All heavy atoms as an XYZ file, in Angstrom:
629
protein
N     -38.709     22.733    -23.966
C     -38.704     21.606    -23.083
C     -37.342     20.940    -23.118
O     -36.741     20.819    -24.143
C     -39.819     20.624    -23.482
C     -39.855     19.458    -22.579
S     -41.489     18.665    -22.770
C     -41.193     17.274    -21.756
N     -36.867     20.485    -22.024
C     -35.565     19.865    -21.915
C     -35.680     18.377    -22.255
O     -36.528     17.682    -21.713
C     -34.983     20.017    -20.485
O     -35.006     21.388    -20.171
C     -33.599     19.460    -20.411
N     -34.810     17.904    -23.127
C     -34.837     16.497    -23.412
C     -34.106     15.746    -22.285
O     -33.231     16.291    -21.645
C     -34.164     16.231    -24.750
O     -32.812     16.537    -24.674
N     -34.496     14.481    -22.060
C     -33.892     13.724    -20.946
C     -32.412     13.541    -21.055
O     -31.703     13.341    -20.098
C     -34.617     12.384    -20.991
C     -35.858     12.626    -21.742
C     -35.575     13.759    -22.674
N     -31.856     13.611    -22.274
C     -30.424     13.406    -22.448
C     -29.592     14.686    -22.278
O     -28.376     14.599    -22.285
C     -30.145     12.757    -23.796
O     -30.524     13.652    -24.803
N     -30.227     15.844    -22.183
C     -29.450     17.072    -22.054
C     -29.197     17.359    -20.559
O     -29.916     16.928    -19.706
C     -30.196     18.233    -22.659
O     -31.363     18.499    -21.970
N     -28.100     18.031    -20.334
C     -27.680     18.323    -18.951
C     -28.196     19.712    -18.572
O     -27.948     20.652    -19.299
C     -26.148     18.267    -18.821
C     -25.649     18.737    -17.503
C     -24.874     17.668    -16.820
N     -24.173     18.214    -15.703
C     -24.607     18.092    -14.460
N     -25.664     17.424    -14.207
N     -23.899     18.590    -13.466
N     -28.868     19.838    -17.480
C     -29.394     21.061    -16.982
C     -28.435     21.582    -15.902
O     -28.357     21.013    -14.819
C     -30.807     20.887    -16.406
S     -31.465     22.370    -15.689
N     -27.698     22.662    -16.206
C     -26.720     23.194    -15.244
C     -27.398     23.945    -14.097
O     -26.818     24.111    -13.063
C     -25.733     24.138    -15.961
C     -24.789     23.355    -16.848
O     -24.490     22.200    -16.603
N     -24.351     24.017    -17.908
N     -28.631     24.371    -14.295
C     -29.285     25.160    -13.277
C     -30.018     24.305    -12.241
O     -30.508     24.798    -11.275
C     -30.294     26.092    -13.913
N     -30.022     22.998    -12.441
C     -30.727     22.142    -11.500
C     -29.946     20.846    -11.329
O     -29.058     20.528    -12.101
C     -32.161     21.863    -11.945
S     -32.250     21.070    -13.517
N     -30.293     20.116    -10.325
C     -29.637     18.836    -10.079
C     -30.598     17.674    -10.018
O     -30.481     16.777     -9.222
C     -28.792     18.927     -8.786
O     -29.678     19.175     -7.716
N     -31.637     17.726    -10.859
C     -32.605     16.693    -10.902
C     -32.026     15.551    -11.721
O     -31.668     15.688    -12.880
C     -33.913     17.166    -11.578
C     -34.904     16.050    -11.687
C     -34.473     18.364    -10.817
N     -31.785     14.378    -11.088
C     -31.110     13.259    -11.784
C     -31.820     12.861    -13.083
O     -31.144     12.474    -14.036
C     -31.119     12.138    -10.767
C     -31.279     12.815     -9.456
C     -32.074     14.073     -9.696
N     -33.103     12.959    -13.173
C     -33.805     12.541    -14.371
C     -33.471     13.394    -15.554
O     -33.625     12.978    -16.704
C     -35.342     12.545    -14.102
N     -33.022     14.648    -15.322
C     -32.702     15.517    -16.442
C     -31.207     15.433    -16.785
O     -30.772     16.041    -17.743
C     -33.064     16.965    -16.071
C     -34.538     17.257    -15.876
C     -34.728     18.700    -15.453
C     -35.330     16.930    -17.110
N     -30.415     14.766    -16.012
C     -29.015     14.648    -16.262
C     -28.753     13.624    -17.382
O     -29.564     12.704    -17.611
C     -28.243     14.232    -15.009
N     -27.633     13.784    -18.050
C     -27.255     12.841    -19.109
C     -27.066     11.446    -18.478
O     -26.646     11.337    -17.326
C     -25.993     13.275    -19.781
N     -27.352     10.402    -19.256
C     -27.186      9.003    -18.680
C     -25.814      8.741    -18.163
O     -25.658      8.102    -17.126
C     -27.538      8.135    -19.893
C     -28.411      8.960    -20.733
C     -27.943     10.365    -20.567
N     -24.781      9.262    -18.828
C     -23.409      9.011    -18.326
C     -23.180      9.666    -16.989
O     -22.452      9.137    -16.117
C     -22.388      9.492    -19.334
O     -22.486     10.908    -19.495
N     -23.813     10.823    -16.767
C     -23.700     11.512    -15.472
C     -24.349     10.683    -14.365
O     -23.795     10.532    -13.275
C     -24.357     12.895    -15.537
O     -23.751     13.644    -16.585
C     -24.172     13.633    -14.230
N     -25.521     10.136    -14.673
C     -26.201      9.279    -13.682
C     -25.343      8.050    -13.374
O     -25.252      7.613    -12.203
C     -27.588      8.848    -14.199
C     -28.597      9.954    -14.154
O     -28.444     10.916    -13.369
N     -29.589      9.899    -14.950
N     -24.720      7.515    -14.380
C     -23.852      6.335    -14.191
C     -22.671      6.715    -13.295
O     -22.313      5.949    -12.363
C     -23.363      5.812    -15.514
C     -22.552      4.553    -15.378
O     -22.816      3.736    -14.490
N     -21.553      4.349    -16.219
N     -22.052      7.882    -13.525
C     -20.943      8.340    -12.695
C     -21.361      8.481    -11.262
O     -20.695      8.067    -10.326
C     -20.347      9.647    -13.246
C     -19.657      9.517    -14.576
C     -18.408      8.732    -14.470
O     -17.610      8.979    -13.563
O     -18.196      7.820    -15.340
N     -22.515      9.129    -11.061
C     -23.015      9.326     -9.701
C     -23.370      8.041     -9.015
O     -23.161      7.892     -7.803
C     -24.217     10.261     -9.733
C     -23.864     11.700    -10.064
C     -25.028     12.595     -9.999
N     -24.656     13.920    -10.409
C     -25.507     14.843    -10.817
N     -26.779     14.589    -10.856
N     -25.073     16.053    -11.130
N     -23.873      7.066     -9.772
C     -24.218      5.807     -9.147
C     -22.984      5.041     -8.648
O     -23.093      4.184     -7.795
C     -25.026      4.933    -10.103
O     -24.186      4.478    -11.188
N     -21.835      5.376     -9.227
C     -20.591      4.746     -8.797
C     -19.793      5.692     -7.866
O     -18.583      5.565     -7.739
C     -19.734      4.392    -10.030
C     -20.312      3.253    -10.831
N     -20.347      1.953    -10.373
C     -20.975      3.253    -12.012
C     -20.982      1.226    -11.259
N     -21.373      1.976    -12.264
N     -20.535      6.647     -7.270
C     -19.968      7.536     -6.270
C     -18.823      8.439     -6.821
O     -17.872      8.709     -6.153
C     -19.481      6.778     -5.042
C     -19.513      7.638     -3.794
O     -20.245      8.649     -3.798
O     -18.859      7.265     -2.790
N     -18.991      8.836     -8.101
C     -18.030      9.746     -8.701
C     -18.800     10.978     -9.092
O     -19.723     10.975     -9.869
C     -17.400      9.105     -9.953
C     -16.502      7.931     -9.613
C     -15.813      7.431    -10.833
N     -16.726      6.840    -11.810
C     -16.883      5.499    -12.037
N     -16.181      4.635    -11.318
N     -17.736      5.082    -12.917
N     -18.348     12.102     -8.537
C     -18.986     13.368     -8.818
C     -17.881     14.419     -8.981
O     -17.109     14.661     -8.099
C     -19.924     13.787     -7.665
C     -20.749     15.017     -7.973
O     -20.586     15.627     -9.026
O     -21.552     15.379     -7.113
N     -17.846     15.062    -10.122
C     -16.762     16.021    -10.456
C     -17.029     17.417     -9.926
O     -16.219     18.320    -10.166
N     -18.116     17.645     -9.190
C     -18.394     18.994     -8.726
C     -17.433     19.339     -7.564
O     -17.136     18.506     -6.738
C     -19.837     19.092     -8.243
C     -20.835     18.902     -9.377
C     -22.259     19.054     -8.886
O     -22.491     19.345     -7.714
N     -23.207     18.848     -9.758
N     -17.055     20.606     -7.540
C     -16.187     21.081     -6.476
C     -16.977     21.126     -5.133
O     -18.156     21.400     -5.135
C     -15.704     22.490     -6.782
N     -16.267     20.813     -4.063
C     -16.873     20.808     -2.738
C     -16.359     22.001     -1.960
O     -15.145     22.204     -1.840
C     -16.537     19.488     -1.990
C     -17.088     19.532     -0.566
C     -17.071     18.315     -2.750
N     -17.260     22.789     -1.439
C     -16.887     23.914     -0.601
C     -16.832     23.440      0.838
O     -17.828     23.084      1.460
C     -17.913     25.040     -0.724
C     -17.518     26.278      0.065
O     -16.389     26.349      0.568
O     -18.369     27.149      0.202
N     -15.618     23.417      1.401
C     -15.429     22.874      2.775
C     -15.536     23.960      3.826
O     -15.356     23.687      4.995
C     -14.084     22.184      2.910
O     -13.050     23.122      2.579
C     -13.983     20.983      1.935
N     -15.812     25.218      3.405
C     -15.970     26.298      4.370
C     -17.301     26.108      5.132
O     -18.354     26.086      4.537
C     -16.027     27.651      3.640
O     -14.884     27.737      2.813
C     -16.035     28.796      4.662
N     -17.220     25.912      6.442
C     -18.487     25.720      7.185
C     -19.300     27.006      7.239
O     -18.749     28.089      7.383
C     -18.016     25.302      8.556
C     -16.636     25.833      8.707
C     -16.060     25.879      7.307
N     -20.597     26.864      7.061
C     -21.499     28.007      7.182
C     -21.678     28.348      8.654
O     -21.701     27.441      9.501
C     -22.826     27.659      6.574
N     -21.748     29.596      8.997
C     -21.996     29.958     10.418
C     -23.330     29.413     10.879
O     -24.296     29.417     10.141
C     -21.949     31.481     10.416
C     -22.154     31.907      9.020
C     -21.715     30.796      8.145
N     -23.381     28.936     12.095
C     -24.604     28.393     12.652
C     -25.616     29.478     12.934
O     -26.813     29.253     12.928
C     -24.301     27.614     13.927
N     -25.114     30.709     13.199
C     -26.048     31.800     13.459
C     -25.403     33.123     13.049
O     -24.218     33.197     12.859
C     -26.427     31.850     14.936
O     -25.270     32.158     15.713
N     -26.247     34.097     12.908
C     -25.772     35.448     12.608
C     -26.635     36.365     13.433
O     -27.840     36.127     13.658
C     -25.911     35.716     11.070
C     -25.310     37.048     10.700
C     -27.330     35.640     10.603
C     -25.150     37.259      9.200
N     -26.082     37.412     13.937
C     -26.780     38.294     14.837
C     -26.396     39.757     14.588
O     -25.396     40.057     13.967
C     -26.538     37.925     16.298
O     -25.205     38.147     16.627
N     -27.216     40.617     15.124
C     -26.955     42.073     15.114
C     -27.565     42.642     16.413
O     -28.476     42.058     16.976
C     -27.599     42.704     13.917
N     -27.013     43.713     16.824
C     -27.581     44.356     18.044
C     -27.565     45.850     17.921
O     -26.807     46.421     17.152
C     -26.830     43.914     19.304
C     -25.512     44.544     19.542
C     -24.927     44.119     20.870
O     -24.756     42.943     21.159
O     -24.585     45.041     21.662
N     -28.455     46.468     18.650
C     -28.563     47.927     18.703
C     -28.736     48.292     20.165
O     -29.600     47.725     20.843
C     -29.754     48.410     17.890
C     -30.025     49.878     18.064
N     -29.295     50.815     17.361
C     -30.891     50.526     18.828
C     -29.743     52.006     17.740
N     -30.736     51.850     18.614
N     -27.955     49.207     20.624
C     -28.116     49.711     22.006
C     -28.566     51.142     21.941
O     -27.930     51.998     21.327
C     -26.807     49.618     22.772
C     -26.397     48.185     23.017
C     -25.128     48.154     23.828
N     -24.654     46.779     23.990
C     -24.925     46.036     25.034
N     -25.614     46.515     26.053
N     -24.473     44.792     25.093
N     -29.695     51.407     22.563
C     -30.168     52.757     22.679
C     -29.311     53.529     23.675
O     -28.886     52.980     24.694
C     -31.645     52.801     23.136
C     -32.606     52.241     22.115
C     -33.140     50.974     22.275
C     -32.992     52.982     21.025
C     -33.978     50.440     21.331
C     -33.871     52.485     20.094
C     -34.365     51.206     20.242
N     -29.022     54.786     23.437
C     -28.153     55.542     24.337
C     -28.819     55.768     25.717
O     -28.109     56.010     26.711
C     -27.909     56.861     23.633
C     -28.952     56.967     22.572
C     -29.378     55.572     22.270
N     -30.145     55.645     25.758
C     -30.871     55.785     27.022
C     -32.120     54.928     26.941
O     -32.404     54.393     25.889
C     -31.232     57.233     27.274
C     -32.013     57.848     26.158
C     -32.378     59.326     26.383
N     -32.784     60.014     25.213
C     -33.877     59.786     24.540
N     -34.695     58.832     24.887
N     -34.210     60.485     23.469
N     -32.811     54.782     28.023
C     -34.057     54.029     27.991
C     -35.002     54.635     26.939
O     -35.210     55.858     26.935
C     -34.765     54.034     29.352
C     -34.077     53.168     30.350
O     -33.238     52.374     29.953
O     -34.369     53.312     31.562
N     -35.481     53.799     26.056
C     -36.341     54.280     24.969
C     -37.723     53.715     25.122
O     -37.897     52.500     25.111
C     -35.726     53.876     23.630
C     -36.435     54.442     22.429
C     -36.444     55.963     22.421
O     -35.349     56.540     22.301
O     -37.554     56.537     22.564
N     -38.681     54.575     25.269
C     -40.055     54.158     25.492
C     -40.917     54.330     24.244
O     -42.050     53.830     24.210
C     -40.710     54.910     26.648
C     -39.976     54.748     28.007
C     -40.600     55.637     29.066
C     -39.985     53.301     28.435
N     -40.410     54.984     23.216
C     -41.179     55.268     22.026
C     -41.233     54.025     21.100
O     -40.206     53.583     20.615
C     -40.545     56.427     21.267
C     -41.255     56.852     20.038
O     -42.426     56.394     19.822
O     -40.745     57.667     19.277
N     -42.453     53.482     20.930
C     -42.589     52.305     20.070
C     -42.089     52.532     18.609
O     -41.602     51.610     17.978
C     -44.086     51.983     20.066
C     -44.630     52.667     21.302
C     -43.714     53.849     21.523
N     -42.228     53.742     18.145
C     -41.750     54.090     16.780
C     -40.251     53.934     16.709
O     -39.725     53.437     15.703
C     -42.195     55.456     16.389
N     -39.547     54.328     17.743
C     -38.102     54.160     17.778
C     -37.705     52.680     17.853
O     -36.732     52.241     17.230
C     -37.476     54.922     18.968
C     -37.325     56.396     18.727
C     -36.441     56.725     17.555
O     -35.352     56.126     17.428
O     -36.808     57.622     16.764
N     -38.470     51.913     18.599
C     -38.207     50.454     18.663
C     -38.363     49.828     17.263
O     -37.532     49.047     16.842
C     -39.208     49.776     19.638
C     -39.080     50.203     21.045
N     -40.016     49.899     21.981
C     -38.137     50.962     21.689
C     -39.669     50.385     23.159
N     -38.537     51.053     23.004
N     -39.451     50.218     16.615
C     -39.705     49.683     15.269
C     -38.612     50.074     14.278
O     -38.144     49.236     13.505
C     -41.079     50.178     14.766
C     -41.441     49.625     13.423
C     -42.911     49.948     13.102
N     -43.225     49.628     11.724
C     -43.450     48.417     11.277
N     -43.361     47.381     12.086
N     -43.764     48.198     10.026
N     -38.169     51.363     14.307
C     -37.110     51.808     13.445
C     -35.820     51.042     13.667
O     -35.156     50.591     12.725
C     -36.828     53.308     13.624
C     -37.709     54.191     12.771
C     -37.251     55.640     12.787
N     -37.614     56.347     14.039
C     -38.847     56.859     14.250
N     -39.765     56.752     13.318
N     -39.082     57.466     15.339
N     -35.453     50.805     14.916
C     -34.274     50.052     15.243
C     -34.395     48.596     14.783
O     -33.439     48.047     14.192
C     -34.004     50.102     16.759
N     -35.539     47.992     14.963
C     -35.744     46.613     14.602
C     -35.678     46.468     13.056
O     -35.062     45.531     12.540
C     -37.105     46.127     15.108
C     -37.443     44.681     14.851
C     -36.377     43.762     15.448
C     -38.818     44.341     15.403
N     -36.329     47.386     12.333
C     -36.243     47.317     10.860
C     -34.840     47.530     10.383
O     -34.402     46.886      9.401
C     -37.191     48.366     10.264
C     -38.702     48.063     10.425
C     -39.522     49.248      9.896
C     -39.053     46.795      9.666
N     -34.073     48.390     10.989
C     -32.683     48.626     10.574
C     -31.868     47.378     10.832
O     -31.014     46.980      9.997
C     -32.105     49.819     11.347
N     -32.098     46.698     11.953
C     -31.383     45.455     12.254
C     -31.738     44.369     11.246
O     -30.852     43.640     10.754
C     -31.661     45.013     13.677
C     -31.101     45.840     14.807
C     -31.686     45.405     16.145
C     -29.579     45.735     14.831
N     -33.022     44.222     10.915
C     -33.456     43.242      9.965
C     -32.865     43.531      8.592
O     -32.441     42.603      7.861
C     -34.999     43.185      9.881
N     -32.818     44.781      8.213
C     -32.250     45.196      6.903
C     -30.753     44.833      6.868
O     -30.249     44.293      5.862
C     -32.443     46.694      6.689
C     -32.025     47.118      5.318
O     -32.460     46.500      4.330
O     -31.250     48.078      5.227
N     -30.070     45.108      7.976
C     -28.619     44.801      8.069
C     -28.388     43.284      7.941
O     -27.525     42.819      7.196
C     -28.041     45.317      9.389
C     -26.593     44.941      9.581
O     -25.773     45.311      8.719
O     -26.304     44.290     10.596
N     -29.153     42.517      8.689
C     -29.003     41.049      8.632
C     -29.320     40.521      7.216
O     -28.593     39.676      6.695
C     -29.902     40.355      9.650
C     -29.460     40.455     11.094
C     -30.514     39.881     12.027
C     -28.143     39.717     11.269
N     -30.353     41.035      6.619
C     -30.704     40.598      5.285
C     -29.607     40.880      4.271
O     -29.285     40.061      3.432
N     -29.033     42.063      4.376
C     -27.920     42.427      3.460
C     -26.715     41.513      3.687
O     -26.097     41.043      2.721
C     -27.534     43.881      3.704
N     -26.410     41.241      4.926
C     -25.272     40.359      5.241
C     -25.488     38.956      4.727
O     -24.615     38.276      4.189
C     -24.989     40.374      6.718
C     -24.384     41.684      7.175
C     -24.313     41.922      8.646
N     -23.831     40.793      9.453
C     -24.006     40.662     10.738
N     -24.666     41.579     11.434
N     -23.537     39.631     11.370
N     -26.727     38.444      4.837
C     -27.075     37.118      4.318
C     -26.989     37.105      2.771
O     -26.452     36.135      2.230
C     -28.453     36.703      4.772
C     -28.607     36.297      6.222
C     -30.057     36.154      6.622
C     -27.858     35.018      6.506
N     -27.499     38.121      2.130
C     -27.453     38.170      0.658
C     -25.992     38.207      0.174
O     -25.633     37.522     -0.758
C     -28.193     39.393      0.130
C     -29.675     39.215      0.064
C     -30.359     40.343     -0.664
N     -30.262     41.626      0.021
C     -30.969     42.028      1.046
N     -31.904     41.258      1.551
N     -30.771     43.203      1.604
N     -25.177     39.028      0.819
C     -23.757     39.142      0.401
C     -23.054     37.795      0.570
O     -22.241     37.407     -0.307
C     -23.065     40.226      1.233
C     -23.531     41.591      0.788
C     -21.535     40.150      1.109
C     -23.098     42.746      1.711
N     -23.359     37.071      1.610
C     -22.685     35.760      1.836
C     -23.378     34.635      1.108
O     -22.928     33.505      1.177
C     -22.598     35.473      3.344
O     -23.908     35.290      3.871
N     -24.468     34.917      0.369
C     -25.188     33.886     -0.381
C     -25.892     32.870      0.478
O     -26.027     31.699      0.069
N     -26.348     33.268      1.641
C     -27.020     32.317      2.557
C     -28.485     32.702      2.694
O     -28.927     33.754      2.262
C     -26.343     32.332      3.911
C     -24.908     31.885      3.861
C     -24.343     31.700      5.241
O     -25.067     31.556      6.225
N     -23.034     31.751      5.317
N     -29.258     31.793      3.275
C     -30.653     31.999      3.542
C     -30.919     31.800      5.028
O     -30.171     31.129      5.692
C     -31.552     31.119      2.719
C     -31.247     29.643      3.014
C     -31.435     31.374      1.246
C     -32.249     28.665      2.399
N     -31.998     32.376      5.503
C     -32.387     32.203      6.911
C     -33.421     31.095      6.999
O     -34.324     30.998      6.191
C     -32.925     33.499      7.497
N     -33.303     30.270      8.037
C     -34.305     29.233      8.271
C     -35.209     29.629      9.441
O     -36.316     29.118      9.552
C     -33.627     27.909      8.604
C     -32.955     27.304      7.441
C     -32.375     25.960      7.777
O     -31.995     25.690      8.906
N     -32.260     25.076      6.795
N     -34.778     30.554     10.256
C     -35.603     30.952     11.382
C     -35.121     32.299     11.915
O     -34.015     32.742     11.649
N     -35.992     32.943     12.637
C     -35.700     34.233     13.230
C     -36.237     34.233     14.659
O     -37.388     33.914     14.891
C     -36.332     35.352     12.396
C     -36.120     36.769     12.842
C     -34.644     37.133     12.688
C     -36.952     37.709     11.987
N     -35.356     34.575     15.620
C     -35.794     34.621     16.982
C     -35.360     35.933     17.639
O     -34.475     36.581     17.171
C     -35.250     33.459     17.853
O     -33.835     33.511     17.770
C     -35.758     32.145     17.316
């Protein structure tokens, strides 16, 4: 169990932070680095069939490949998805 005075690096729950850390934060002082790189608002992928494709199995294969590609790109960039359209 974590004592209230120990600092938990894996979380940012103020109650678990050391009292001096809470005092610093209450005076608007935070030593954490700020990443100013904006996250992309969206990410997309596309697949074009070489001809009209009527086979539902081919549609599914293409869709799964696109979802796999997007998932890999999100994992590499350390982001999460909030919605899928």
